[in-house]
C-alpha positions as CSV (number, residue, x, y, z in Angstrom):
1,M,-19.7,-16.3,14.6
2,G,-17.2,-14.8,16.4
3,V,-16.3,-11.0,17.9
4,F,-14.6,-10.0,15.1
5,S,-15.9,-10.4,11.7
6,G,-14.0,-10.3,8.0
7,I,-14.0,-6.6,7.8
8,E,-13.0,-5.3,11.2
9,I,-10.0,-7.3,10.7
10,L,-9.6,-5.9,7.1
11,F,-9.8,-2.7,8.4
12,F,-6.8,-3.5,11.5
13,F,-4.3,-5.0,9.0
14,L,-4.7,-2.0,6.9
15,G,-4.3,0.5,9.5
16,V,-1.4,-1.5,10.4
17,I,0.1,-1.5,6.9
18,T,-0.8,2.5,6.4
19,T,0.9,2.9,9.8
20,L,4.1,0.8,8.8
21,G,4.0,2.7,5.4
22,V,4.3,6.3,6.9
23,L,6.8,5.3,9.4
24,G,9.0,3.7,6.0
25,I,8.2,7.0,4.3
26,I,9.5,9.1,7.3
27,Y,12.6,7.2,7.3
28,L,13.2,7.4,3.9
29,K,12.6,11.2,4.2
30,Q,15.2,11.5,7.9
31,K,17.3,9.0,7.6
32,R,18.1,8.5,3.5
33,Q,17.9,12.2,3.2
34,A,15.0,10.9,0.5
35,G,14.0,13.9,-2.2
36,P,10.2,15.2,-2.9
37,L,9.8,12.6,-6.1
38,S,10.9,10.3,-4.9
39,L,8.9,11.0,-1.9
40,F,5.9,11.4,-3.6
41,L,5.9,8.1,-5.1
42,S,6.5,6.4,-2.2
43,A,3.4,7.7,-0.9
44,S,1.2,7.7,-3.7
45,G,2.3,3.6,-4.5
46,L,1.5,3.0,-0.3
47,F,-2.0,4.9,-1.2
48,L,-3.0,2.7,-4.1
49,L,-1.4,-0.3,-1.9
50,V,-3.9,0.3,0.5
51,F,-6.4,0.7,-2.1
52,A,-6.0,-2.4,-4.1
53,L,-5.6,-4.4,-0.6
54,A,-8.9,-3.0,0.4
55,W,-11.0,-3.2,-2.4
56,S,-9.6,-7.3,-2.7
57,M,-10.2,-8.3,0.4
58,S,-13.7,-6.5,0.6
59,S,-14.4,-7.9,-2.8
60,I,-13.3,-11.3,-1.6
61,I,-15.7,-11.3,1.9
62,E,-18.9,-10.1,-0.6
63,H,-18.4,-13.2,-2.5
64,E,-17.1,-11.0,-5.4
65,H,-13.9,-13.1,-6.8
66,Q,-13.5,-11.4,-10.0
67,A,-13.7,-8.0,-9.0
68,A,-10.6,-8.8,-6.2
69,N,-9.3,-9.8,-9.2
70,M,-9.5,-7.2,-11.0
71,G,-8.7,-4.8,-8.4
72,L,-5.4,-6.3,-7.6
73,L,-4.4,-5.9,-11.7
74,F,-5.8,-2.1,-12.1
75,F,-4.7,-1.1,-8.8
76,G,-1.7,-3.4,-7.4
77,L,0.1,-3.1,-11.0
78,P,0.6,0.9,-10.7
79,A,1.3,0.7,-7.4
80,I,4.1,-1.9,-7.4
81,L,5.2,0.2,-10.9
82,L,5.2,3.6,-8.2
83,L,7.2,1.9,-5.7
84,G,10.2,0.7,-7.8
85,M,10.3,4.2,-9.3
86,A,10.4,5.4,-6.1
87,W,13.2,2.8,-5.1
88,K,15.5,3.7,-8.4
89,K,15.1,7.5,-7.4
90,L,16.3,6.7,-3.3
91,P,20.4,8.0,-3.3
92,E,23.0,5.6,-2.7
93,K,23.2,4.5,0.9
94,R,26.4,6.3,2.7
């Protein structure tokens, strides 16, 4: 067994994804002048996406593949839909 097991690597990448997502939301607020609805949808979609990835990867580490698939279906699909709605609510780029 190496220095890092699967769960440490999972949390490291979840931290990276969360940091990049928050920086993306800050970019939308400052540069694209996104409205409150778009920012709320973006934050909700980011939260659900990170949760879906955490659920699925931890289920795979524990050898529960059906739970991983269901986590992606029930949490990942709404995350993609919320992020798509946030994208449509963004003002046109000038």
